[in-house]
C-alpha positions as CSV (number, residue, x, y, z in Angstrom):
1,M,0.0,-0.1,-0.1
2,S,1.5,3.3,-1.2
3,D,1.9,6.0,1.7
4,D,-1.0,8.1,0.1
5,A,-3.3,5.1,0.2
6,K,-2.5,4.4,3.5
7,S,-3.0,7.9,4.9
8,K,-6.5,8.0,3.0
9,R,-7.5,4.7,4.4
10,I,-6.5,5.9,8.0
11,R,-8.5,8.9,7.5
12,E,-11.5,6.7,6.5
13,L,-11.0,4.4,9.3
14,E,-11.1,7.5,12.1
15,K,-14.2,8.6,10.4
16,L,-16.0,5.2,10.5
17,I,-14.9,4.4,14.1
18,Q,-16.4,7.6,15.3
19,E,-19.4,7.6,13.4
20,N,-20.3,4.0,14.6
21,Q,-19.1,4.7,18.2
22,Y,-21.7,7.5,18.4
23,L,-24.4,5.2,16.9
24,Y,-23.5,2.3,19.4
25,Y,-24.0,4.5,22.6
26,N,-26.9,7.0,21.4
27,E,-29.1,5.7,18.6
28,Q,-29.0,2.3,16.7
29,P,-26.0,0.2,15.9
30,V,-25.7,-0.5,11.8
31,I,-22.6,-3.0,12.1
32,S,-22.0,-5.9,14.1
33,D,-19.4,-6.0,17.0
34,E,-17.0,-8.3,14.7
35,E,-17.2,-5.5,12.1
36,F,-16.6,-2.9,14.9
37,D,-13.5,-4.6,16.3
38,A,-12.2,-5.2,12.8
39,L,-12.2,-1.6,12.1
40,W,-9.9,-1.0,15.3
41,D,-7.9,-3.6,14.6
42,E,-7.0,-2.5,11.0
43,L,-6.3,1.1,12.4
44,A,-3.9,-0.3,15.0
45,R,-2.1,-2.1,12.3
46,L,-1.9,0.9,9.9
47,D,-1.2,3.5,12.4
48,P,-0.2,1.8,15.8
49,T,0.4,5.4,17.5
50,N,-3.2,6.8,16.4
51,P,-4.6,8.9,19.1
52,L,-8.0,7.4,18.7
53,L,-6.6,3.9,19.8
54,A,-6.1,5.5,23.4
55,R,-9.8,6.0,23.4
56,I,-10.9,2.1,22.8
57,G,-14.0,1.6,24.6
58,E,-14.5,5.4,25.5
59,D,-18.1,6.1,26.3
60,K,-19.9,8.3,23.7
61,S,-23.3,8.2,25.1
62,E,-25.1,11.5,25.9
63,G,-28.2,12.5,28.3
64,W,-27.7,9.7,30.9
65,P,-25.9,10.1,34.3
66,K,-22.3,8.5,34.6
67,V,-21.7,6.1,37.3
68,Q,-18.9,3.9,38.3
69,H,-18.9,0.1,38.2
70,V,-18.7,-2.2,41.1
71,M,-17.3,-5.0,39.0
72,P,-14.8,-4.3,36.3
73,M,-16.5,-4.8,32.8
74,G,-13.6,-5.1,30.3
75,S,-13.3,-6.9,27.3
76,Q,-12.3,-10.8,26.8
77,S,-9.8,-12.5,25.0
78,K,-11.3,-14.3,22.0
79,A,-10.4,-17.8,20.4
80,T,-12.5,-18.7,16.9
81,T,-10.8,-21.7,16.2
82,P,-10.2,-25.1,18.1
83,E,-6.3,-24.8,17.7
84,A,-6.4,-21.2,19.1
85,F,-8.6,-22.5,22.1
86,R,-6.2,-25.3,22.8
87,A,-3.3,-22.8,22.9
88,W,-5.0,-20.8,25.2
89,A,-6.0,-23.8,27.4
90,A,-2.7,-25.2,27.3
91,K,-1.2,-22.1,29.6
92,M,-4.2,-22.2,32.3
93,P,-3.8,-24.3,35.3
94,F,-7.4,-25.8,35.4
95,G,-8.4,-29.0,36.4
96,R,-12.2,-28.3,35.5
97,Y,-13.6,-25.8,33.4
98,L,-16.9,-23.7,33.7
99,V,-18.4,-23.2,30.1
100,E,-21.3,-20.8,29.6
101,Y,-23.1,-19.2,26.7
102,K,-21.7,-16.1,25.4
103,L,-25.1,-14.2,25.0
104,D,-24.9,-11.6,22.3
105,G,-26.6,-8.7,23.9
106,A,-25.6,-5.6,25.8
107,S,-23.9,-5.8,29.1
108,L,-25.7,-4.2,32.3
109,E,-24.6,-4.2,35.9
110,L,-27.2,-4.2,38.7
111,Q,-25.7,-2.5,41.9
112,Y,-27.3,-3.6,45.1
113,K,-27.1,-2.0,48.8
114,E,-28.3,-4.2,51.4
115,G,-30.5,-6.1,48.9
116,K,-32.0,-3.1,47.6
117,L,-31.3,-2.1,43.7
118,E,-29.9,1.3,43.7
119,K,-28.5,1.4,40.2
120,A,-28.5,-0.3,36.7
121,V,-25.5,0.7,34.9
122,T,-24.2,-0.1,31.0
123,R,-21.1,-1.3,30.2
124,G,-19.7,2.1,29.0
125,D,-16.1,2.1,28.8
126,G,-15.8,-0.8,31.3
127,T,-15.1,1.3,34.2
128,I,-17.8,4.1,34.0
129,G,-21.3,3.6,32.5
130,D,-24.6,5.1,32.0
131,D,-27.3,4.7,34.9
132,I,-30.4,3.7,33.0
133,T,-32.3,2.6,36.1
134,P,-35.6,3.9,35.0
135,N,-35.7,1.9,31.9
136,A,-34.0,-1.3,33.7
137,L,-37.1,-1.4,36.2
138,H,-39.2,-2.5,33.1
139,I,-36.8,-4.9,32.1
140,N,-37.9,-8.8,32.4
141,G,-35.3,-10.3,35.2
142,V,-34.5,-7.3,36.8
143,I,-35.0,-7.4,40.4
144,S,-35.4,-4.7,42.5
145,S,-35.5,-6.4,46.0
146,L,-33.4,-9.5,46.7
147,A,-34.2,-12.1,49.4
148,Q,-30.6,-11.5,50.9
149,K,-29.0,-8.4,52.2
150,F,-26.6,-8.5,49.3
151,S,-24.4,-5.5,48.7
152,G,-22.4,-5.4,45.4
153,G,-23.0,-5.8,41.8
154,V,-24.6,-8.3,39.5
155,R,-23.7,-8.6,35.9
156,G,-25.7,-9.6,33.1
157,E,-26.8,-9.3,29.3
158,I,-29.9,-7.2,28.3
159,L,-31.5,-9.6,25.4
160,M,-34.6,-9.5,23.0
161,P,-36.0,-13.0,22.5
162,R,-36.0,-14.0,19.0
163,A,-39.6,-14.5,19.0
164,T,-40.3,-10.8,20.1
165,L,-38.0,-9.4,17.4
166,K,-39.9,-11.4,14.6
167,L,-43.5,-10.3,16.1
168,K,-42.8,-6.8,17.0
169,Y,-39.8,-5.4,15.6
170,P,-39.1,-6.9,12.1
171,D,-37.8,-3.7,10.7
172,K,-34.7,-4.2,13.1
173,A,-31.4,-6.0,11.7
174,N,-31.1,-8.2,14.7
175,C,-32.0,-8.6,18.5
176,R,-28.7,-7.3,19.7
177,N,-29.1,-4.0,17.6
178,A,-32.8,-3.7,18.9
179,A,-32.2,-4.2,22.5
180,N,-29.0,-1.8,22.5
181,G,-31.3,0.8,21.1
182,I,-34.4,0.3,23.2
183,M,-32.6,0.1,26.4
184,K,-31.3,3.8,26.4
185,R,-34.7,5.3,24.7
186,K,-35.1,8.3,27.1
187,D,-38.9,7.6,27.0
188,G,-38.1,3.8,28.3
189,V,-40.8,2.6,25.5
190,G,-40.0,-1.1,24.7
191,S,-38.1,-1.7,27.8
192,E,-40.7,-4.5,28.8
193,D,-39.7,-6.5,25.6
194,L,-36.3,-7.1,27.0
195,D,-35.0,-9.6,29.3
196,L,-31.9,-9.6,31.6
197,V,-29.8,-12.7,31.6
198,C,-27.1,-12.9,34.5
199,Y,-24.0,-14.8,34.6
200,D,-21.6,-13.0,37.2
201,A,-21.9,-11.4,40.7
202,K,-19.4,-9.8,43.2
203,G,-20.3,-8.4,46.7
204,T,-21.0,-9.6,50.2
205,I,-23.9,-10.8,52.6
206,D,-23.0,-9.5,56.0
207,G,-19.4,-8.9,55.3
208,L,-19.2,-12.4,53.7
209,P,-18.8,-13.5,50.1
210,P,-22.0,-15.6,49.3
211,F,-20.1,-18.0,46.8
212,G,-16.7,-19.8,46.8
213,N,-16.3,-20.7,43.2
214,E,-17.4,-19.5,39.7
215,L,-20.4,-22.0,39.5
216,E,-21.6,-21.4,42.8
217,K,-22.2,-17.6,41.6
218,V,-24.5,-19.0,39.0
219,E,-26.2,-21.1,41.4
220,W,-26.9,-18.1,44.0
221,L,-28.0,-16.2,41.0
222,K,-30.7,-18.9,40.6
223,R,-31.6,-18.7,44.0
224,M,-32.2,-15.0,44.1
225,G,-34.5,-15.4,41.3
226,F,-32.3,-14.1,38.5
227,M,-32.7,-15.6,35.0
228,T,-29.2,-17.2,34.3
229,V,-27.1,-18.3,31.5
230,E,-26.6,-22.1,30.4
231,A,-23.5,-23.0,32.3
232,Q,-21.9,-26.6,32.3
233,V,-18.5,-27.9,33.9
234,F,-16.3,-29.9,31.8
235,D,-13.0,-31.8,32.6
236,S,-11.1,-31.6,29.3
237,V,-10.6,-29.4,26.5
238,E,-11.7,-31.8,23.8
239,E,-14.9,-32.1,25.6
240,I,-15.6,-28.4,25.3
241,I,-14.7,-28.4,21.6
242,A,-17.3,-31.2,21.0
243,Y,-19.8,-29.1,23.2
244,R,-19.3,-26.0,21.1
245,A,-19.9,-28.0,18.0
246,K,-23.3,-29.4,19.6
247,V,-24.4,-25.9,20.4
248,M,-23.6,-24.6,16.9
249,D,-26.3,-27.3,16.0
250,Q,-28.6,-26.0,18.6
251,R,-28.0,-22.4,18.0
252,P,-30.8,-21.9,15.6
253,N,-33.4,-23.0,17.9
254,L,-32.3,-21.0,20.9
255,K,-34.4,-18.4,22.7
256,Y,-31.7,-15.7,22.4
257,D,-28.8,-15.1,19.9
258,I,-25.4,-16.2,21.2
259,D,-22.1,-15.9,19.3
260,G,-20.0,-18.4,21.2
261,L,-19.2,-19.8,24.7
262,V,-17.2,-18.2,27.5
263,I,-14.7,-20.6,29.2
264,K,-13.3,-19.9,32.9
265,G,-11.6,-22.0,35.6
266,L,-13.8,-22.7,38.5
267,E,-11.6,-20.7,40.9
268,I,-12.5,-17.1,41.5
269,D,-9.4,-14.8,40.9
270,E,-10.2,-11.5,41.8
271,E,-6.8,-10.1,40.9
272,D,-7.4,-11.6,37.2
273,L,-10.9,-10.3,36.9
274,A,-9.9,-6.9,37.9
275,R,-7.6,-6.7,34.5
276,P,-9.1,-4.8,31.6
277,R,-8.7,-8.1,29.8
278,P,-8.7,-11.0,31.9
279,E,-6.3,-13.9,31.2
280,K,-8.2,-16.7,32.7
281,Q,-11.3,-16.7,31.0
282,I,-11.9,-16.5,26.9
283,A,-14.6,-16.0,24.6
284,F,-14.7,-19.4,22.4
285,K,-16.5,-17.7,19.5
286,F,-18.4,-19.2,16.5
287,S,-16.8,-18.6,13.2
288,P,-18.9,-17.6,10.1
289,E,-16.2,-20.2,8.7
290,E,-18.0,-22.9,10.6
291,A,-21.2,-24.8,10.3
292,V,-23.0,-28.0,11.3
293,T,-24.5,-30.1,8.5
294,T,-25.2,-34.0,7.9
295,L,-23.0,-36.1,5.9
296,R,-24.8,-37.9,3.1
297,K,-22.4,-40.0,1.5
298,V,-18.4,-40.4,1.2
299,E,-16.9,-40.2,-2.4
300,W,-13.1,-41.2,-3.0
301,S,-10.9,-38.9,-5.0
302,E,-8.2,-40.6,-6.9
303,S,-5.2,-38.4,-7.2
304,G,-2.2,-40.4,-8.2
305,A,-1.9,-43.6,-6.1
306,V,-3.8,-42.1,-3.2
307,Y,-7.6,-42.5,-2.3
308,T,-8.7,-39.4,-0.4
309,P,-12.3,-39.5,1.2
310,I,-14.5,-36.5,0.4
311,G,-17.8,-35.9,2.2
312,V,-20.9,-34.9,0.6
313,V,-23.1,-33.0,3.0
314,E,-26.5,-31.4,3.1
315,P,-25.8,-28.1,1.7
316,V,-25.0,-25.3,4.2
317,H,-24.2,-21.6,3.8
318,L,-20.7,-21.0,5.0
319,A,-18.3,-18.0,4.7
320,G,-20.5,-16.6,1.7
321,T,-20.7,-19.8,-0.4
322,T,-23.1,-22.9,-0.3
323,V,-21.0,-25.9,0.7
324,Q,-21.6,-29.5,-0.5
325,R,-18.4,-31.4,-0.2
326,A,-16.0,-31.5,2.4
327,N,-12.4,-33.1,3.0
328,L,-12.1,-36.1,5.2
329,C,-8.4,-36.4,4.7
330,N,-7.9,-40.1,5.4
331,P,-9.3,-43.2,6.6
332,D,-8.0,-42.9,10.0
333,M,-10.0,-39.6,10.4
334,I,-13.3,-41.6,9.6
335,R,-12.5,-44.4,12.1
336,T,-11.1,-41.9,14.9
337,M,-14.3,-39.8,14.5
338,S,-16.6,-42.8,14.3
339,L,-18.2,-41.4,11.3
340,K,-21.3,-42.9,9.7
341,I,-23.6,-42.0,6.9
342,G,-26.0,-39.7,8.4
343,S,-23.7,-38.1,11.0
344,K,-24.0,-34.7,12.1
345,V,-20.7,-33.0,11.5
346,M,-18.9,-29.6,12.0
347,I,-17.1,-28.3,8.8
348,T,-14.6,-25.6,8.7
349,K,-13.7,-23.4,5.7
350,R,-10.7,-21.7,6.8
351,G,-9.2,-20.5,3.6
352,E,-9.3,-24.1,2.0
353,I,-10.7,-24.7,-1.5
354,I,-12.5,-27.9,-0.1
355,P,-14.0,-27.3,3.5
356,K,-12.7,-29.9,6.1
357,I,-15.0,-31.9,8.5
358,E,-13.5,-31.1,11.7
359,N,-15.4,-33.4,14.4
360,L,-18.5,-35.5,14.9
361,V,-21.3,-33.8,16.5
362,D,-24.2,-36.4,16.8
363,N,-24.6,-40.0,15.7
364,S,-28.1,-40.5,16.8
365,M,-29.6,-40.3,13.0
366,A,-26.7,-42.1,11.4
367,T,-28.0,-44.8,9.0
368,G,-25.0,-46.9,7.8
369,E,-21.1,-47.6,7.8
370,I,-19.0,-45.8,5.4
371,E,-17.5,-48.5,2.9
372,M,-13.7,-48.1,2.1
373,P,-12.4,-49.1,-1.4
374,T,-10.2,-52.2,-1.4
375,T,-9.1,-52.7,-4.8
376,C,-7.5,-50.0,-7.3
377,A,-9.9,-49.0,-10.1
378,A,-7.1,-48.8,-12.7
379,C,-4.9,-51.6,-12.4
380,G,-6.9,-54.2,-10.2
381,S,-4.3,-54.2,-7.2
382,S,-5.3,-54.4,-3.7
383,L,-5.2,-51.3,-2.0
384,I,-2.9,-50.6,1.1
385,D,-4.7,-49.0,4.1
386,E,-1.9,-47.4,6.2
387,G,-4.5,-45.4,8.2
388,T,-3.2,-42.0,7.3
389,R,-3.5,-42.8,3.6
390,L,-5.1,-45.4,1.5
391,Y,-3.3,-45.9,-1.8
392,C,-2.3,-48.3,-4.7
393,P,1.1,-50.0,-4.1
394,N,1.7,-50.9,-7.9
395,P,4.6,-48.7,-9.2
396,A,3.4,-49.4,-12.8
397,C,-0.3,-48.3,-12.1
398,P,-1.3,-46.4,-15.3
399,K,-3.3,-43.9,-13.1
400,K,-0.3,-43.2,-11.0
401,T,2.0,-42.7,-14.1
402,F,-0.6,-40.5,-15.8
403,H,-1.0,-38.3,-12.6
404,R,2.8,-37.9,-12.6
405,L,2.7,-36.4,-16.1
406,E,0.0,-33.9,-15.1
407,K,2.1,-33.0,-12.0
408,W,5.1,-32.3,-14.2
409,L,3.2,-30.0,-16.6
410,S,2.0,-28.0,-13.7
411,V,5.5,-27.6,-12.2
412,V,6.6,-26.2,-15.7
413,N,3.2,-24.2,-15.9
414,A,2.6,-25.6,-19.3
415,K,-1.3,-24.8,-19.1
416,E,-2.2,-24.9,-22.5
417,F,-1.2,-28.6,-22.7
418,G,-4.7,-29.9,-21.2
419,S,-5.7,-32.9,-19.6
420,V,-7.7,-34.0,-22.7
421,I,-4.9,-34.1,-25.1
422,L,-2.5,-35.6,-22.7
423,K,-5.0,-38.5,-21.8
424,K,-5.2,-39.4,-25.5
425,L,-1.6,-39.3,-26.2
426,F,-1.2,-41.5,-22.7
427,D,-3.7,-43.9,-23.8
428,S,-2.3,-44.5,-27.3
429,G,1.1,-45.3,-25.5
430,R,2.9,-42.2,-27.2
431,V,3.7,-40.6,-23.8
432,R,4.5,-42.6,-20.9
433,Q,7.3,-40.9,-19.2
434,I,8.0,-37.3,-18.8
435,P,10.9,-37.5,-21.2
436,D,8.4,-38.5,-23.9
437,L,6.9,-35.2,-23.8
438,Y,9.8,-33.2,-25.1
439,T,10.0,-35.7,-28.3
440,L,6.4,-34.1,-29.4
441,T,6.6,-31.9,-32.4
442,A,4.1,-29.5,-33.4
443,Q,3.1,-31.3,-36.5
444,E,2.6,-34.5,-34.9
445,L,0.3,-33.0,-32.3
446,S,-1.5,-31.4,-35.1
447,E,-1.7,-34.6,-36.9
448,F,-2.6,-36.7,-33.7
449,D,-5.5,-34.4,-32.5
450,R,-6.5,-32.8,-35.7
451,M,-5.9,-29.5,-34.0
452,G,-4.9,-26.3,-35.6
453,P,-1.0,-25.9,-36.7
454,T,-1.1,-22.6,-34.3
455,L,-2.2,-24.1,-31.3
456,A,0.2,-27.2,-31.6
457,Q,3.1,-24.7,-32.1
458,K,1.9,-23.1,-29.0
459,I,1.7,-26.1,-26.6
460,V,5.1,-27.1,-27.8
461,R,6.6,-23.8,-27.5
462,N,5.5,-23.2,-24.1
463,L,6.6,-26.8,-23.1
464,H,10.0,-26.0,-24.1
465,S,9.9,-22.2,-22.6
466,V,11.2,-23.5,-19.2
467,K,14.6,-25.2,-19.7
468,E,16.0,-24.9,-16.3
469,L,14.4,-25.8,-12.9
470,S,15.5,-25.5,-9.4
471,L,16.4,-28.9,-7.7
472,A,13.5,-28.8,-5.5
473,E,11.0,-27.8,-8.4
474,F,12.7,-30.9,-10.6
475,V,12.3,-33.3,-8.0
476,A,8.6,-32.1,-7.0
477,G,7.7,-32.7,-10.6
478,F,8.2,-36.4,-10.5
479,D,5.2,-36.7,-8.1
480,I,6.9,-38.7,-5.6
481,E,4.4,-39.5,-2.6
482,G,4.2,-36.8,-0.1
483,V,7.0,-34.4,-1.8
484,G,5.9,-31.3,-3.4
485,V,8.1,-28.0,-3.5
486,L,8.1,-27.2,0.1
487,V,9.4,-30.7,1.2
488,A,12.0,-30.9,-1.5
489,E,13.2,-27.3,-0.5
490,K,13.7,-28.8,3.1
491,L,16.1,-31.5,1.5
492,V,17.9,-28.9,-0.4
493,Q,18.5,-26.7,2.9
494,G,19.5,-30.0,4.6
495,G,22.4,-29.9,2.6
496,Y,21.3,-32.1,-0.4
497,T,21.9,-29.8,-3.3
498,T,22.4,-32.0,-6.2
499,L,20.4,-34.6,-7.6
500,E,23.4,-37.0,-7.1
501,A,23.3,-36.4,-3.5
502,L,19.7,-37.1,-3.3
503,L,19.8,-40.3,-5.2
504,A,22.5,-41.4,-2.9
505,A,20.8,-40.7,0.2
506,K,19.7,-43.2,2.7
507,P,16.5,-42.9,4.9
508,E,18.5,-42.4,7.9
509,D,20.3,-39.6,6.4
510,L,17.3,-37.9,5.7
511,T,15.6,-38.1,9.0
512,S,18.4,-35.7,10.4
513,I,16.6,-32.9,8.2
514,E,14.0,-31.1,10.4
515,G,10.5,-32.0,9.6
516,I,11.5,-35.2,7.7
517,A,10.4,-38.3,9.8
518,D,11.0,-42.1,9.4
519,T,8.1,-42.8,7.3
520,M,8.7,-39.8,4.9
521,A,12.3,-40.5,4.8
522,R,11.7,-44.1,3.4
523,T,9.1,-42.7,1.1
524,I,11.3,-40.2,-0.4
525,V,14.2,-42.7,-0.9
526,S,12.0,-45.5,-2.6
527,G,10.5,-42.8,-4.7
528,L,13.7,-41.4,-5.8
529,A,14.9,-44.9,-6.7
530,E,11.8,-45.8,-8.7
531,R,12.0,-42.3,-10.7
532,R,15.8,-42.6,-11.0
533,E,16.1,-43.7,-14.5
534,E,13.3,-41.4,-15.8
535,M,15.1,-38.4,-14.1
536,L,18.3,-39.2,-15.7
537,A,16.9,-39.7,-19.0
538,L,15.4,-36.2,-19.0
539,L,18.5,-34.5,-18.2
540,A,20.5,-36.7,-20.6
541,S,17.9,-35.3,-23.3
542,G,19.1,-31.7,-22.5
543,A,15.4,-30.6,-22.6
544,I,15.7,-29.7,-18.8
545,T,18.7,-28.8,-16.7
546,I,19.1,-28.2,-12.9
547,K,20.3,-24.8,-11.9
548,K,23.5,-25.1,-10.0
549,P,23.5,-24.4,-6.0
550,T,23.8,-20.7,-5.5
551,S,26.0,-19.2,-2.9
552,N,24.9,-18.4,0.7
553,K,26.6,-15.3,1.0
554,A,24.6,-12.1,0.9
555,G,24.5,-10.4,-2.4
556,Q,25.4,-13.6,-4.1
557,G,21.8,-15.0,-4.8
558,Q,20.5,-15.7,-1.5
559,T,19.5,-12.3,-0.5
560,L,16.0,-13.6,0.9
561,S,17.8,-16.2,2.9
562,G,16.0,-16.4,6.3
563,L,12.7,-14.9,5.0
564,S,9.7,-16.8,4.5
565,F,6.6,-15.7,2.4
566,C,3.1,-16.7,2.0
567,F,0.9,-15.4,-1.2
568,T,-2.8,-15.3,-1.2
569,G,-5.1,-14.1,-3.7
570,E,-4.3,-12.9,-7.5
571,L,-1.2,-11.3,-8.5
572,T,-1.1,-8.8,-11.5
573,S,2.5,-8.5,-12.7
574,M,3.0,-12.4,-12.4
575,K,1.7,-15.7,-11.5
576,R,1.9,-16.9,-8.1
577,A,4.0,-19.8,-9.1
578,E,6.3,-17.4,-10.6
579,A,6.5,-15.0,-7.4
580,E,7.1,-18.4,-5.5
581,R,10.0,-19.3,-7.7
582,L,11.5,-16.0,-7.4
583,V,11.5,-16.2,-3.3
584,R,13.2,-19.6,-3.8
585,D,15.6,-18.4,-6.3
586,L,16.6,-15.7,-3.8
587,G,17.0,-18.2,-0.9
588,G,13.9,-17.3,0.6
589,V,11.2,-20.0,1.6
590,T,7.6,-20.0,0.4
591,K,4.6,-21.3,2.6
592,S,0.9,-22.2,2.0
593,S,-0.4,-21.0,5.3
594,V,0.0,-18.3,7.7
595,T,1.8,-19.7,10.8
596,K,3.9,-18.4,13.6
597,G,7.3,-17.1,12.4
598,L,6.3,-16.2,8.7
599,S,8.1,-13.0,7.6
600,Y,5.6,-11.8,5.3
601,L,1.8,-12.5,4.0
602,V,1.5,-11.0,0.5
603,T,-1.8,-10.2,-1.0
604,N,-3.4,-7.3,-3.2
605,D,-6.1,-7.2,-0.8
606,P,-4.8,-6.6,2.7
607,N,-7.9,-5.1,4.2
608,S,-10.0,-8.2,3.4
609,G,-11.3,-10.5,6.2
610,S,-9.9,-13.4,4.7
611,E,-8.7,-16.3,7.2
612,K,-5.0,-15.7,6.2
613,N,-5.4,-11.8,6.9
614,I,-7.1,-12.4,10.2
615,R,-4.4,-15.0,11.3
616,A,-1.6,-12.6,10.2
617,R,-3.0,-9.8,12.2
618,E,-3.6,-12.3,15.3
619,L,0.1,-13.3,14.9
620,G,1.6,-9.6,14.2
621,I,2.9,-10.8,10.9
622,P,3.2,-8.0,8.3
623,I,1.0,-7.8,5.3
624,I,2.4,-6.2,2.4
625,N,1.0,-5.9,-1.1
626,E,2.3,-7.1,-4.5
627,Q,4.2,-3.8,-5.2
628,E,5.7,-3.8,-1.7
629,F,6.8,-7.4,-2.2
630,L,8.4,-6.5,-5.5
631,S,10.1,-3.5,-4.0
632,L,11.6,-5.6,-1.4
633,V,12.8,-8.1,-3.9
634,S,14.3,-5.3,-6.0
635,R,16.1,-3.8,-2.9
636,S,17.2,-7.3,-1.7
637,N,18.9,-7.6,-5.3
638,H,20.9,-4.5,-4.7
639,D,21.6,-4.3,-1.1
640,G,21.1,-7.6,0.3
641,V,18.6,-8.2,3.4
């Protein structure tokens, strides 16, 4: 992003934040909490010292008396994926967890003295809020006089039931916005249509706290007559993840809107609760990239030697698209989750082309077992089921051989050489190995498939346009099981910088390389042995050469050494494969996903809400556009990094 564009976007964000902040506190919110939070996050990324950031949560409401809270009403840390939740839970010393619905409404604190309600205060900035007691007295669930002489605060969420919204407020966007607008009306009209559901308390009875842990708080609130949040106790993280999936399935039929779960330990930690963002509780939110649906059948995708299960599911709307197919990865995944035809499952779409089935939700409506294929459809060999993969072991399987040709054409980016003509050449026996491709002439192609001479010449010309490949690209092109460009790069970085060295390697040699385990090492060595003659024949033909290893000294071709890049979305000046090759040529590493330690995420839409952009912001990874990437590469070539 250029300086001018960046400055313009910062001004836009400031205006949007201030406008929506006013609407939130005084009128009717027009965007969701997530959208509002995203504006703050983007401003913090583009302009970390912006004065507006110092006023996050600042109360902009007008016309109501200001009152300080009894209980801090700060924000919560968030997790939107099981992985993020597991990472948080791993840091917590909890033996048991209290899990509550995360109610999607507006927070309210009821302040009591000797059991009598004195004030009802909105969240405001987390420390000071609006005293809306006249309206609160008409809200269902607000108790003006308790059965015990409690002094302190009770916290809850003001909600509008879904049925009420449908019946009386169909013009409002959602329950949360409707409730937030009504509770602050100066005339109090509509307050009787709202409910207060409570989940927290802090105070004393006769100078002593009435509860010893977080669960006892909820039980005390029930005894006092408050409507309370749904709460359960769990012993493990995986139980919570499974429960969240079940709640997602039940969510459309609940009385109120919820947007996730709140998880905390049972022990009351006043010091932690006093923090602006408590560390010992987290909002495990639902994501628009998750949904619950029903598994209707399983199809088996055949890619080379490997058979991969694909779940056909009941159509469901997910991340802006209608999803009907979801990846099941391998046979072990089916067995581990006890999946059956008719199982309710949770699926996710986190930047994946095909969504993934994450876990089982319910098997009560299952109708049958999932059948696994046992015989290769192409050669008749018995398939081998290793759990993590189901594959044909026959090295001469025609399906495996054809897939290798397709893989090679993708590596050299010969897109004009389509699968249809390749399949005809393969079935005729004319092209069976990669070197055979380079013996084709334009005239032969034209006569073989009756295509025009212009197209035939273009196909041959494009095939021969790439004459030199890196060792990693060369090896990846031979479609060895599990060995793509990234794995091949690990081998090169591990010291195997020539084909001769790789062909001479033993499994025990390769396991010393980070990320190469025993099974993969054996697969690599056996795959190289199988393809040895074909590789050497291709090099002997002169059609392809392998680039010589480059120096590791700065300024000598390795100027991006130590840096890693992930590309997402369309590029304009080059294809993504070309950009990734450029990074590798300069000693850098390309990655297919955003993980901790990534140097840069490259995208021409840095402000999008894509999973990769969100993940990069969470991890503090710089997000740069194509022009900034090219400037970095150009600067690296001149100055080194």
